[in-house]
N, C-alpha and C positions, 0 to 999 in steps of 0.2 A: 493764587492757589484754589484749588477746589476744597470743597468743605469733604473731610473725611471721619466718619463714625467708627469707632474703634470698641470692641469689647474684647475684656480681658478672659484669661483662664476658661478658655473655649477648645472642646476636644471634639475634631471631625472622625468619620468614619474611617477605617482603615488605616489609622496612623494612631502610635502610641505617645502618649504624652501630652500635655495642654501646649497650647498657643493662644495667639491674639487673630482675632477675624474683624478685618476693617472693609470698609463699604465708603466708595466713594461714587460718582456720579456718572463712571463706566465700567467698573471692576470691583467686582469681588472676591476677596482675596485672604486665604487663611496661612499664616507663617508659625512654624512652629516655634517655642521659646528658646532663645539663645542661638537661633540659626539665623542664616541667610535667606531672603525672601524668595530668592529662585527654588528652594528646595521645598516649598509649602504648595499650595493648590491656588489656582485663578481662575475664574469666570467669568466672560464677558456678559457683562449686562444686558446688551443687547439680543442676547440666546436665552435669558431668562425669563419665563412668561408668569411662573406662580412659586410661592414660599406658604407653606405652612405653618402654623403654631401648635404646640400641644405641651399641657402641664403634666406632667409625672408626680404625683405628690402635691407637697405645698411648696416647694423650692424649685426642684429640677423642671427647668424648661428646655425644650428642643425646636428645632427648625430645620424641616428638610426645603431643599431648593431645587426646582425642576426647570427643565429646558423648555423647548416649545413643543416638543412631542411629546411632552408628560413623563418623561423618564427622569428619575432622578438621580443628579449629580451631585450633590453634596447633604449631608447630615451632620447638624453641628449641634454640640450639647454642652449644658455647664451654664445656661442662661438663669435669672431668675425672673420671679414674675413682673419686677418692674420694668424688666428690660422690653418688655412685648410693645409698647408705644416708642420707644428711641427707634426699635428696628422696624417696624412699619413705616416711620418717617425716612428712615434712610433707604429703605427698599423702594419708595416711590420716588426718589430723585434718581435713585440709579437706572443707567439705560441711556440718558438725554432726550431731548426732544420729549416727542409726547408719548415715549415708550416710559411705562410705569410698571412697576411689579408689587401686586398684590400680596396681601399678608391672608391668609383665610385660618379659622381657628379648626381643629380637628381635636375631637375628643376620643381617646380609646376607654374600653371598660375594663376598670379594675376590680369589677366583683370575681374573678377567678374562673371562668367560664371557659372550659374547651370546645366549644360546639355551638353553631348559629346556622344563620343561612348567608348562600354565598352571591355576592354581587360582582359584576364586572363594572370598573371605571375606566373606559379606553383599554389601556393594556394592562392595567393594574387589577388583579382579584383580592375582593375584600370579603372577610367574614366578620358579618354583624350579628350579636345576639337575636336569637328567634323572638318574636313577639309572645308574652307570657312566659317566659324562660325564670323569670325574677319576678316573685309577688311579694313585693315589699311598697309600703305606703312613702318610704324615703325615694323609691324610683319613680313613682308617677307624679306625673302636672296636671292639673286642669288647662284646659283648651278654652278659648273663648265662648264656645257654645257651651260649656260645662261639663266635657267629655275629658276623663282621664285619659292621658297620654304617657305610656311606658318611654321614660327617657333613655333608660339605659339602652332599649332598640334601635336608638339612633346615634351610637357610639360603635367605634370599632373594636375589634378583638384583635384583628393584625391584618395586614397587607401585605402583599409580593408583585413584583413587577414578572410579567409572564415573560419578558423579553429577557429577564436574567436567566431563565429554564434553560438547563442543556440538555435534562432527560424527563419524560413524562411517561412512564408506563402504570400498567395494570398488574402489580405483582401476582394477584390471584384472580382465579376464574381463566386461566390460560387451558385452552384445549376441551375435550368434549367432557373430560372427568374433572374439570376444575370446578364447575359451578359458576352461580352468577358474580362477576367480578363486584367487589364493595371496597376497595382499597384504591387509592390511587398514590403513587409516590413521584416526586418531584426532588429532580437535584439540579443546584445552582451552579452556576459558573463561578470558579473559584477566582479569586482576584490576587495574581501573584504580586503586585506593586505594594501590598499593605506591608505592614510590619510582621513581623514573626509571631510578635505575641499577641496579634489583634487574633480577636476568635471571628471564625464565621462558618454563616448558616449555609453547609453543603447540602443536606437534604429533609425533606418534608413529607411524612405520609399522614395523609387525611382519611378517614373512614365516611364512606359517601352510603346512606340508605336507599335501596333501589328504586323506592319512587320519590326521590327528593328533588324536587323542581332546582333549576339550575339558572340562576338570574332572574329569577320572576318569569318562566317561562310557562305556558300554556301547558296543560294536564292532557295527557295524549296514552289510552290504554295501550297503544302499540308501540309506543317509543321503546328505546333502550334504556338499561338500566343508570343509574345516576352517576355510576364511576365512569362508565363509558363515555356518557354526554360531557361530563368534567374533564376528560381527559382529552377528548377531541376539541372542545373550547380552549384549552391552555396550548394544545399543538399549532392551532391554528394562531393565534398571538404569539406566539414564541419565535424567535430566530433561527430556531434549530433547521428550519426544512425551507426557510428562506433560500432561494437559489436564483444567484445571479448568472446569468451566461446560459449559452446551451451545453448540454452533455456531449462531450467528446468520446466518451468510448463505454462500454457495459462489460461486465463480468460475471455471470450468473454465478446464483449462488451453489448451484449444485456440481459447478465446474471445479470448485476446491472448498476444502474446511478449515475452519480457521481452529486452532490449537488453542492460542489467548488472541482474546477471551473466546472461551470454548462455544463453536455455534457454527452455524452456516449463515453467512451474511451476502448479500448482493453487494458490488462495490461500482460506483460510479464515479466517472471522472471528469472534471471539470477543468476548466485553465488555471484556477487559482488553489482548488482543493478538492479532496475527494470524499464521496459519502462513502459510510458502511450501513445497509438496510437490513435489520433482521426481524425476527416474530416479535421481538420486544423492546430491543434498543434499537436505537439511529444515533448514528456518531457522523460529525460533521468534523473534518480533519484539514487544516489548510496545510500546503504544503511548507511554509515556513516553519510550522511547526516538527516537522521531520528530520531528524539528524543523520539518518543515513539508511541505507538498503542491505542488506547482507542476503547473499543466496548460497544456501548450502545443500548440497546431495543428500539423502538420507541411506542408510545403509541396508535398506530393503529393495534399492536398485528399481524402486516402482515410483516414488515421490521425490520432487524437490521441495525446500522450505524458505521461505521469504519473509525474513524477519524485517518490521518495519519499527527503527527506534524511534521515539516521541520524546521532544523536549518536555511537552507537559501532557502527563498522562492522565488517560482516559478512567473513568468510573463506572463500575457497576455495583451500586450498593456499597458496600464498604470496601470492595477489593478496589485496588488501583492498578491498571497496565502501562506499564513504562514501554513494554515490546508488543508489538503484533506479530505473532506468528501463524502464517497463513502455507497450509500444506496444499501443493498443485500437483498436476498429474504431468507424468514425461510424454504423454501421447500428444500426437499432430493436432493441431487445432486451427481457425480461422477468426479472425478479428475485425472489426471493422471501424474506421476511423473516420469520424465526421468533420472532415476538413479536405478539402483539394489539396494538390501537390504543390500549387503557389502560396495557398493559406499555409502549408506546413514548411516550406522554406521562409515566407515572412515571418512568420512567428517564431520556429526554433532553429534556422540556418538550414543548411545542406549538410547531406553526410552524416545525417542522425539515425536512419536505419529506419525510419517512421514513413509510412505510407499510409493511402485511405483503406487498403485492402492488404492484411498480413497473415501469414501461413506459415506455420512451424511448431515446433515442439511449444507446449502450452505455456510453462514456466517462461522460456525464454520471450516471450511474447507479452507477457505480464510485466516481468522487470524492466523490458524494453519501454512498453508504456509508460511505466511511472521515473523511468530514469529520465527521458526525455521532456515530460509533462511538465515535472519537478525541477528539472535542472540540478538533479543531486546523484551522486555516483552511489554505483551498486557494487559493492565488495562481494569475492566471491572466494573459493580455496585456492592455494597455493601451491607449493612443490612438497607440501608435508606430506608422504605416503606411510599408512602403516604396515605391520608386518602381513597382513592379508590383503595389499594393497589398496587400501580405501584413504579416503580424506579425515578419517576420524577415528578415535577409539573409545569402545564402548567402557564408560564407568558409572560411578552413583554419586550425587550427592546427599548425603543423609539417606534417606529412606528411597531417595526415587533414581530409577535407573535414564541413562540417556548415554547421550554420544559427545565428547570433547573435542570441538575441531582447531588444532593449531593453526590459525591463519598466518600470514605474513606478518601482522602488526600488533594482532590482539587473539584472547584466548574465546572461544565461543562455545557454549554449553546449551544443549536445547533437549528437552521443552519446557520442563518444569523442575526448578525455576530456570527461567532462562536467563543466562549471564553473558556479559559482556565485557571481558577484562582486558584493557587496553596495557602493551606492553611498556608504555612509557609511565602507568600508572602502578606497575609492579617493584616492589619494592626487593623481593628475593623469592624463589622458589625452593623446596626442599624435598627430595625423596625421603619416603618413611615406610618403615616395616607395615605390612598389611594388618590393619586393626580389627579384622570381622573373625567370624568363629571358624574352627578348623585349623589342627595343625597343619593339615596338607596344603589349605590355600595359602598359609602363610609362605611358601617358595613358590607358589606360583601367581602371586597377585602383588602389588606394592600399592601405597597411595604418593599422592601428591598435592603437596600443601603450598600454596598461593598464597603470601603477606603483600597487602596491596600498602600503598603509601599515605601516610596520614593525609596528606592536601588533597589526595582523591575521594576522600569520604567524608560523608554530611557530618558523621560524629568527630572528626578529628582525631580517631583513633586508627592504629592499623588491623583493617579488617582482614580476615582470612578465610578462605575459602581452600576447602579438602575435596579432591576427586576422588574418592577409594574404588577398589577392586580392579585396577588397572592391570591386564595379564602381563606376566614378566617379557613376555617375547618383546612388549613394547619399550621396554626400558632403555635399550641402548639406542634406540631409534629417538626418542624423545631426551635424552640426553646430550645425545649430539644435536638435535634441532634448538636444543635451548642454549647449548653452547656458541651454533652461531647467530644466534640472535642477541649476543652479549648478555643474557640476563643472569642474575648473580644467581649460582648454586650453592646453598649452603653446604652441603654434606656430599658433595659428588662422590668423592672417594670413600668416605665412612659407608655411603651406602650401598656400595659394589660389595666392600671387606665384608659388609653384616648379612649380605644376600647369601655370598658364598660360605659363609660359616653357618649360616643357617641352615643350607641345604647339607652341608657335611654332619652337621648334628642330627639333621632329622635321617640320613643314612644311617650313620650309629645305631639311634634308637629303635630303628627297625630291626638290626641285627640282635641289641639286647630280648627283643620282645621273642625272636625267634628260639635263643634258649630258654625262656622260661615256658614254651609252649608243651602240651603234652607229648605222648607219642605220636599221635595221629596228627598233630600240628596245630591243636587247636586250643584256645586259652580256656574252653568251656567244657565241663564235665558231659561225659556222655550220657543221653538220655535213653540210651537203646535198652530193651529186656534182656534179663538173664540168659545165657544159652541153654542151662538146663531145665529151666521153668518151665513146667507144664501144667496148665490149668487143669482143675480135677472138673469131671463131670458131674452134674448135679443128680443125687440120689432120687429114687421114688419114695414117696411117703411112708410105704411099707417098711423099707429098707431103713430108712432115719429112724422108725421106732425100734425095730430089731439092733440096728446100731447105737441107741439109747441106753436099751435095757444092758447090751454087754457091755457097754462104759460103764453103767452103776455098778455091775457084778464085779470088773475090773477093780473099782475104787475097793470095792469091800474086801476084796483078796490080797490087796496091794500091802506089802508090809515095809517097815522102814529101811529094812537092811538092801532091799531091791537096787542095784545099781540105776541110776537116772539114763537114760536112753539121749544123748544129746545128737540133734540134727543139724547139720550147716551146708550152705548153700555155697555153690562155686560161683563167685563173681567173676565178670569181667571186669578187668582192669584197666583204668585208664593211664597212671602214672606209676613208675617204678617204686615209687618211695610209698605211695597209697598203698598198691598192693603186697608189700613187705610189711608194711604196720599191721594191717587186717590180719596177715597169717601169723604173728605175734598172739595176735589178742586171741584168735580162736586156739591156738597151741594151749594158752594159759587158762582157759576158761573152763575145762574139764576138770582139772589139776586142784583150781579153787572150789569148784562144788562138791569135789569129793572129801576135802579136808571139811567143809563145812557141814555135810551132811554125818561124817563119822564124829 
């Protein structure tokens, strides 16, 4: 029986909980506690060339295991300091024969630094403290010739494997007005095999001075900014632009626009994947990660939309895109396929519609190429037709306006948000009264609420999607379509009764409003001038003085017994009730004033 060394209470990257790490002459195996060995991780000792040992604090030890290409395969935490020699002896015996695995010591800086110099070790980007960043006697040692050496500068702040980078872009400095780029954003491949509770590094942004040297390169006045040089170096080491095989077809960025993610991307088709190349972002998507294609006509009669549903969403910063929405033209075009007729038959079979040269509507050519190369179906519209003889009805989701396509097996809403609701995942649908603004709109529009099954959602709850502002002319067509699809409609009869009652109530309200209107049919008072109102002409200055003197004399001669002169104006009436009340007040005013003066 071969010798086996076992370490208990060890945790590995990407798995929650602890387990045991066992090393024998041929394999390195980690097994979770209380589970079978088949559920753990296993590495062949012959494929391992290097292991590193690091101490964090006084008690926590960590070991990273690398393959022959220098790529990290397993990281184990939970060792103690005394396990270092025991682990080194076990790794020397692993692999068999003359193959040995060496254990190297690597120290990481714990001084709290967040900046330093960049170096590259094979495919790994290493950030070390710059010389002289920490000035403390405890961080220096004397060499053999008596000079002081900065010990902290030999340690590492962090390191990342460039082969795990999925995107590397310059978020600033794009365009003529962007200025000089000073930042580099790296996005990393997400590991779906790990547990949901395990944290992963998905994005890292670093600031690079314009004149910073990258990997001890020579200084040159004509070189590009430091951020650009670092981004180019990472792109060379990453697998993002690694292409295997010849390009079979290409679609230019000017021939179509991506609505999600928004922008113009050139698309290159290969035998097992396709690439999207934009100004900032590049994506490499395998055909195996594509769930389905959906081709839909837009209501503008100019474009078609190709929806690419992905099993693994792509990322742009914090935004994740599970659907790629590509807007294509209906005009005719031609596409060349870099394969001969015999090669097409050998790879994809006969009667696929794929030829070395294709001509026809552009959206049909794109859909055909994707369908044949990926061996995935392309779904399109069915028999549903709206009241205006289209395949979609206009509606809104929250504040976004779009089109809802009732297909043969699903609902599709484009474009933001893009929703694909399969009929098999729908628990029930419900017609509701329009919840928007305006009483008149309540009879011209209605809402459609779609409730999903709890098993089809990640949260385990019955998620709901509400499509609002659907025209009432689409009600009978939609209700008949949903009934034919055997979907559960909660309130089909109730919705019809409510809409009829709502329409009759609105007509009754209109009749009541006419009774309350004025003589001219208006609810507002008239703002026209009085018929007998004649504005006086302005008097000259001499006349004003004479009139003032006459007024003074009349005031002196006026006696208390004189009858007051009451002037009344004849106003235009708006309603009968208003005019009669004014006449009563005018007739009563002279009598009251006479009594008061007497």
